[in-house]
C-alpha positions in Angstrom: 10.3 149.6 -37.6 8.0 147.5 -35.4 5.1 149.5 -33.8 5.9 149.5 -30.1 3.8 147.1 -27.9 2.1 149.9 -26.1 0.7 151.2 -29.4 -0.9 148.1 -30.3 -2.0 147.0 -27.2 -4.0 150.4 -26.6 -5.1 150.5 -30.0 -6.7 147.0 -29.6 -8.1 147.7 -26.1 -9.5 151.1 -27.3 -11.2 149.3 -30.1 -12.4 146.3 -27.8 -13.9 148.6 -25.4 -15.8 150.8 -27.9 -17.2 147.9 -29.6 -18.3 146.5 -26.2 -19.4 149.5 -24.7 -22.1 150.1 -27.2 -23.8 147.2 -26.0 -23.3 147.5 -22.3 -24.6 151.4 -22.7 -27.8 149.5 -23.7 -28.2 147.5 -21.0 -27.7 150.5 -18.6 -24.6 149.2 -17.0 -21.9 151.5 -15.7 -18.2 150.8 -15.9 -17.0 147.5 -14.1 -20.5 146.2 -13.6 -20.1 143.7 -16.9 -17.1 142.6 -15.3 -18.6 141.5 -12.1 -21.5 140.0 -13.8 -19.6 138.1 -16.0 -17.4 136.6 -13.1 -20.3 136.0 -11.2 -22.2 133.9 -14.0 -19.8 131.2 -14.0 -18.9 131.2 -10.2 -21.0 132.8 -7.4 -20.3 133.4 -3.6 -17.1 135.1 -3.9 -16.0 137.1 -0.9 -16.0 140.9 -1.9 -12.4 141.2 -1.3 -11.8 138.1 -3.8 -14.1 139.6 -6.3 -12.4 142.9 -6.2 -8.7 141.2 -6.8 -10.6 139.1 -9.7 -11.8 142.2 -11.3 -8.7 144.3 -10.8 -10.2 147.1 -8.8 -9.5 148.4 -5.1 -11.6 147.2 -2.4 -13.1 150.5 -1.8 -14.2 150.6 -5.4 -16.0 147.1 -5.4 -18.0 148.6 -2.2 -19.2 151.3 -4.4 -19.8 149.2 -7.4 -21.5 146.5 -5.2 -23.9 148.7 -3.5 -25.3 150.3 -6.8 -25.5 146.7 -8.2 -27.6 145.7 -5.0 -29.4 148.8 -5.5 -30.5 148.0 -8.9 -31.4 144.4 -8.0 -28.3 142.6 -9.6 -26.9 140.9 -6.9 -27.7 139.9 -3.1 -24.9 140.2 -0.5 -24.6 137.2 2.2 -22.9 137.6 5.5 -20.0 135.3 6.5 -17.7 135.2 9.1 -13.8 134.9 8.2 -10.9 134.5 10.4 -10.9 136.1 13.5 -14.6 136.6 13.5 -14.7 139.3 11.1 -17.8 139.8 9.1 -17.6 139.6 5.3 -20.1 139.4 2.4 -20.5 136.8 0.0 -21.9 138.0 -3.6 -24.5 136.1 -5.5 -26.4 137.1 -8.6 -30.4 137.7 -8.4 -32.5 136.6 -11.4 -32.2 140.0 -13.0 -28.1 139.6 -12.3 -28.3 136.4 -14.5 -30.2 137.9 -17.1 -27.7 140.7 -17.4 -24.8 138.7 -17.1 -26.2 136.5 -19.9 -26.7 139.6 -22.1 -23.0 140.8 -21.1 -21.7 137.6 -22.5 -23.9 137.9 -25.8 -22.2 141.5 -26.3 -18.9 139.9 -25.7 -19.5 137.1 -28.0 -20.7 139.3 -30.6 -17.5 141.8 -30.4 -15.2 138.5 -30.5 -16.8 137.2 -33.4 -16.5 140.5 -35.2 -12.7 141.0 -33.6 -11.8 137.6 -34.7 -13.1 137.7 -38.5 -10.7 135.8 -40.6 -8.8 134.1 -37.9 -8.2 130.7 -37.5 -9.0 128.7 -34.5 -5.1 128.1 -34.0 -4.2 131.8 -34.3 -7.1 132.8 -31.7 -5.7 130.7 -29.2 -2.4 131.6 -29.8 -3.0 135.2 -29.5 -4.9 134.4 -26.1 -1.9 132.4 -24.9 0.8 135.1 -26.0 -1.3 137.9 -24.1 -1.6 135.8 -20.9 2.1 135.1 -21.0 2.6 139.0 -21.4 0.4 139.5 -18.3 2.3 137.2 -16.1 5.6 138.4 -17.3 4.7 142.0 -16.2 2.7 141.1 -13.0 
């Protein structure tokens, strides 16, 4: 009998999370912060609301997350005026944030190297592609 998808996904997710969080704790990062740092490393200037959507968190959660990151000197906010003259914040990394984002990516790269041991490049690409399709189907 084939294992249910949920069991496979939860097992893989738990192992992935445990492997990454060992490194993230050493960087003194809280849940949510690695995802934000990684997103901003590759593109800065997202509106706070856009960043929340990209990171799959509620806007109110993102407010708290970014406030804590700002206090630690990881990010800076710039005021922007959006439609209707409303005020919004664009988010940018500080030098400390860039340093931490690089370390987050290093932790992730080490975990992926460990997790993909014995996989061919084709198998890695196929797994990522299939998971992407699964996500799109369920969204």
